[in-house]
N, C-alpha and C positions, 0 to 999 in steps of 0.2 A: 061152353055155350056158344062161343064165337066160332063161326064157320065161314070159310071163304071158298068159293067155287069159281074156277076159271073156265072160260069157253072162248071160241072164236079162232083157235089155231088151225093151221092147214099148210098146204104146200103152194108156193107161188114162185114165179120166175123173178130174177133180179130186176129191180126197178118197180116191182109191184107193191101193193099195199094190203095190209090186214088191220083189223081192229079187234083187240082182245077185250073181254069183259071179265070182271071179278065181282060176283054177287056176294055181298056181305050180310050177315045176320047175327043177332045176339048181342050187339053193342051199338053205341052211338059213335059217330065220327068225331065228335067234339074232343079236342085235345089229343086226337089219335093221328099217328103217321101211317100212311099207306104207301107201299112201295111195290115196284115190279122188279123182279130179278130174273136172270136167265142162266142156264147152265148147259154148256156144250159137252159132248163126250170127252172124258179125260181132263176136263178143266174144272176149276173151282167156280162156285156160284158167284155171280157178280151183279152188282146193282145197276139198273137201267134207268129208272125214273122214280121220283118220289113226290108225294103230295101230302103236305101238312095242313090239316083242316083248320087249325087255329092260325088264321092269317092267310090261308090259301096259298102258301108258298109252294112253288114247284122247282124241282132240281132235276137235272139230266146228266147222265154220264157223257163225257166228251164224244164218245163214239156214236151217239145217237142225237146229239144236239142239232136242232134244225130239221130233223127228219121225223122224230117221234113227238107225240103230244099226250100228256097225261091229263085226265080230267075226272071229275067226280060228280055223279048225279045223286044229290042228297035225298031226293024224294024216293028214288028206287034203290037206294043203298048199293049203288054199283060204281065201281072204279073202272075206268077205261084207259086203254093206251092205243092211240092211233099211230100206226107204223107205216111210213111212206118211204119211197125210194129204198126199198129193202135190198140188202146185200147178202151174199152167201155167208159172210161172217156173222150175220144176225141169227143164223140157224141155232136152235137150241130149245130146251124145255123152258117155258116161261112160267114163272110163279108169281102170284101176288102174296103179299105179306103185310102184317099190321103189328103195331106196338103202341102202348100208351106212353106218352111223354112229350116233352118239348123238343122239337127238332127231329130230323130224320137221319139216322146214321146210314152210311153208304155200304157198310158191311152187313152180311146177313145175320151174324151172331145175335145182336140185340133183339131181333124180331122173334116174337113168340107164337104168332099165329100164321099159319101157312095154308095155301090151297094145295090141291093135288097136282097142279101143273097142266099146261096145254102145249102141245108140240108145234113149233114153227120151223118149217123147212124152206129155205130159199135156194133155188137152183140157179146155176149160171148158164 
């Protein structure tokens, strides 16, 4: 019943910005962890940013710290990630994911609900 749908991807030049959305349905965010992952061609899926609703904890990968901001709109059941000062190495398919539990693992394995992904391409 849980569904996640990403949107907002596109192509931008280095230094530009994008804001991705993940619309969630079928569950409550209480005690749930929401995360953004990305995957470039030939590489493994990696964690980008995480939001734990219980306590409002936010965590970021070192590669995006200070440039990306994760947020949650409880009323609209939508998770966002604001991406600023984009770099070519940020290019990839971006996915939102969710799991029930305390804390947000940084690896994709424990997450059981996934969106279809939205492509982000940053040119130099």
